[in-house]
C-alpha positions in Angstrom: -127.6 -14.6 130.8 -128.4 -11.4 129.2 -124.1 -10.8 129.8 -122.9 -13.7 127.4 -124.6 -12.5 124.4 -123.3 -8.8 125.3 -120.4 -7.1 125.1 -118.0 -6.8 127.9 -117.6 -4.2 130.4 -116.9 -1.9 133.7 -113.9 -0.9 133.6 -113.6 1.7 131.4 -116.6 4.9 130.4 -115.9 4.2 126.3 -117.2 0.3 127.5 -119.7 1.1 128.8 -121.3 3.5 126.2 -120.2 0.5 123.7 -122.0 -1.7 125.6 -125.1 0.6 126.3 -125.5 1.0 122.6 -124.8 -2.8 122.2 -127.9 -3.9 124.3 -129.9 -1.0 122.6 -129.3 -2.7 119.0 -130.1 -5.7 120.4 -133.3 -5.4 122.3 -135.1 -3.5 119.3 -133.5 -6.4 117.3 -135.2 -8.7 119.9 -138.3 -6.7 119.1 -138.5 -7.2 115.7 -137.4 -10.7 115.8 -140.6 -12.0 118.0 -142.7 -9.7 116.0 -141.6 -11.7 112.7 -141.5 -14.9 114.5 -145.3 -14.0 115.9 -146.2 -13.6 113.1 -145.0 -16.4 111.1 -146.7 -18.7 113.4 -150.1 -16.3 112.9 -150.1 -17.4 109.2 -148.7 -20.8 110.1 -151.5 -21.7 111.8 -153.9 -19.3 110.8 -153.8 -20.6 107.3 -152.6 -24.1 106.9 -153.8 -26.4 104.8 -157.5 -27.9 105.1 -159.1 -30.4 103.3 -161.2 -29.4 100.8 -160.4 -26.2 101.5 -159.5 -23.5 98.6 -156.7 -20.9 99.7 -157.3 -17.1 98.9 -154.9 -15.7 96.3 -153.9 -12.2 96.7 -151.1 -10.4 94.1 -149.5 -7.8 97.0 -151.5 -5.6 99.3 -150.0 -2.3 98.4 -150.3 -0.5 102.2 -148.2 -3.9 103.7 -146.1 -3.4 101.3 -145.9 0.2 102.1 -145.9 0.2 105.5 -142.7 -2.5 106.4 -141.0 -0.6 104.3 -141.6 2.5 106.2 -141.3 1.3 109.5 -137.9 -0.6 108.8 -136.5 3.1 107.2 -137.8 4.0 110.4 -135.8 1.7 112.7 -132.8 2.1 110.5 -133.1 6.1 110.8 -132.8 6.0 114.6 -130.5 3.3 114.9 -128.1 5.7 112.9 -129.0 8.6 114.7 -128.3 6.6 118.4 -125.1 5.3 116.7 -124.2 8.5 115.8 -124.7 10.2 119.4 -123.0 7.9 121.0 -120.1 8.0 118.9 -118.0 11.1 120.6 -118.3 9.5 124.2 -116.5 6.6 122.9 -114.1 8.1 120.6 -113.6 11.1 122.7 -111.6 10.7 125.8 -112.9 12.8 129.0 -110.3 15.3 131.6 -108.8 12.8 134.5 -110.4 13.1 137.5 -108.8 15.3 140.2 -107.5 12.6 142.3 -105.4 11.3 138.9 -101.6 11.6 138.4 -100.4 14.9 138.1 -97.4 13.4 135.3 -101.1 13.4 132.7 -100.0 15.5 129.7 -96.9 16.8 132.2 -94.2 14.5 129.4 -96.8 12.6 127.0 -99.5 13.7 124.0 -98.6 17.5 123.0 -101.0 17.1 120.1 -104.1 15.9 118.8 -105.0 14.8 114.8 -108.1 13.1 113.8 -106.6 9.4 114.9 -105.2 10.7 118.0 -107.7 12.1 120.1 -107.0 14.2 123.7 -109.2 15.1 126.6 -110.8 18.5 126.4 -107.9 19.7 129.1 -105.5 18.4 126.6 -103.7 16.2 129.5 -103.6 12.7 129.7 -100.8 9.7 130.5 -99.9 8.8 127.5 -98.1 5.2 127.0 -96.7 3.8 123.7 -98.1 0.1 123.2 -95.8 -2.4 121.2 -96.5 -5.4 120.3 -93.6 -7.9 119.3 -93.6 -12.0 118.9 -95.1 -13.2 121.3 -95.4 -10.1 123.8 -96.6 -6.6 124.5 -94.4 -3.8 125.6 -95.2 -0.9 127.4 -93.0 2.5 127.1 -94.2 5.1 130.1 -92.9 8.7 129.6 -90.2 10.2 131.3 -87.0 9.7 129.0 -84.3 10.9 130.3 -82.7 11.3 127.1 -84.2 13.7 124.0 -84.2 10.3 121.8 -86.5 9.1 124.2 -83.6 6.2 125.5 -84.1 5.7 128.8 -88.1 5.5 129.1 -89.8 3.0 131.9 -91.2 0.5 130.5 -93.3 -2.7 131.4 -93.8 -6.1 129.7 -97.1 -7.9 129.9 -98.8 -5.9 132.3 -99.4 -2.4 131.7 -99.9 -0.5 135.4 -102.2 2.9 135.2 -103.2 5.2 137.8 -107.4 5.2 138.2 -109.3 7.9 138.1 -106.4 8.8 135.5 -107.1 8.9 131.3 -105.0 6.7 129.7 -104.3 7.1 126.0 -102.4 4.7 123.8 -100.5 4.3 120.9 -100.7 1.2 119.4 -97.5 0.0 116.7 -96.2 -3.5 115.8 -92.6 -4.4 115.5 -93.1 -7.6 113.1 -95.9 -8.8 112.1 -100.4 -7.5 112.7 -101.1 -8.0 116.2 -104.3 -6.6 118.1 -104.5 -5.0 121.0 -107.7 -6.2 123.1 -108.5 -6.1 127.2 -111.8 -6.9 127.0 -114.1 -4.6 129.6 -111.8 -1.3 128.8 -113.0 -0.7 125.2 -112.7 -2.2 121.7 -109.6 -4.0 120.2 -107.2 -1.6 118.0 -104.9 -3.4 115.2 -100.7 -3.1 116.0 -99.7 -2.6 112.1 -95.8 -1.9 111.0 -94.9 1.2 110.0 -98.4 2.4 111.5 -100.3 4.3 114.5 -103.4 3.0 116.1 -105.1 4.9 119.0 -107.7 4.6 121.9 -108.4 5.4 125.7 -109.5 4.4 128.8 -109.7 5.2 132.3 -110.2 3.0 135.4 -112.3 4.2 138.5 -111.1 2.1 140.8 -108.3 -1.0 141.2 -108.7 -3.7 139.9 -107.0 -6.1 137.8 -108.0 -6.5 133.4 -107.0 -9.0 131.1 -107.1 -9.7 127.5 -104.8 -11.0 124.9 -103.7 -10.8 121.1 -107.0 -11.4 119.4 -104.8 -11.5 116.4 -103.0 -14.4 114.9 -99.5 -13.6 114.9 -97.6 -17.1 115.0 -96.9 -20.2 116.6 -96.9 -18.5 119.8 -100.2 -16.4 119.2 -101.7 -18.2 122.7 -99.6 -16.8 124.5 -99.0 -13.5 123.8 -101.6 -12.0 126.8 -102.4 -8.3 128.4 -103.0 -7.2 131.4 -103.9 -4.0 132.4 -103.4 -4.0 136.7 -105.4 -0.3 138.1 -104.0 0.9 141.4 -104.5 4.2 143.5 -102.1 7.7 142.1 -99.8 7.7 145.2 -99.1 4.0 144.6 -98.2 4.4 140.8 -96.0 7.1 141.4 -93.7 5.0 143.4 -94.2 2.3 141.3 -93.2 5.0 138.4 -90.3 6.3 139.9 -88.5 3.1 141.2 -88.4 1.8 137.3 -86.2 4.9 136.2 -84.3 3.7 140.1 -84.1 0.4 138.2 -83.3 2.0 135.2 -81.2 4.3 136.1 -78.8 1.6 138.2 -78.8 -0.6 135.1 -77.7 2.1 132.8 -74.5 3.2 136.1 -73.5 -0.6 136.1 -73.5 -0.8 132.5 -71.3 2.7 132.1 -68.8 1.6 134.9 -68.6 -2.3 132.9 -67.8 -0.1 129.5 -65.0 1.8 131.5 -63.2 -1.3 132.7 -63.1 -3.1 129.3 -62.0 0.4 127.4 -59.4 0.4 130.5 -58.2 -3.1 129.4 -55.0 -3.6 127.5 -52.5 -6.2 126.3 -53.5 -9.3 124.2 -57.5 -9.4 126.0 -58.4 -6.9 124.9 -61.5 -6.7 123.6 -62.2 -4.1 120.6 -65.3 -2.0 120.9 -66.1 -0.8 118.2 
């Protein structure tokens, strides 16, 4: 029953920390709610109107007023301390586990900033998340060209290795979208001309579903997102296959281009 009122978690450490922080706040709020409503119920019964009785007229109670003011300040301070203590584990990604993929950090993130966090060892598998009406594209490191062309990519489903810290660079090609996989952490907006960053680390194979969480046009409802976590060895094979497919497609395109360039006569197509 409680899960209905709390965030989904279980996929990544940052999502678990968000869930824990939420539950701490919820439990404190529930205790305060029960105490306040209990005191209100007691007052309604104890001091209810009675025939012939005259209510005592009390104007202020200094000790009571000081008491609830101090209590509220203490509760607020405690929540602030707990929140700031949890923030680092939510924002800062950990290192990949020993069984994580070896590509992490080899051709991905090279620097960190105030917005962009890296694991302590500076190594992560960095994936570009590109929002566009109405589909998500995921671009992996490993481009063959200096300008980034030829990088492996997928649509709608992001495939990642387990036990590996995955950092995301989230952008948009058109309008504002919102990347959200509830079990892997909070939602992040994809804004044209701006980069947002987040991370996750999945410990075991599984499929995690989400969607664009910001209305972005008439096709918003079908802009779903899926993250599929697989063992590192399977991920290596999947990534190699994606690279092979791109290389074969580029080779076929080069053959077709050479054939068109070799054509002569009235049917020749001008190549700008």
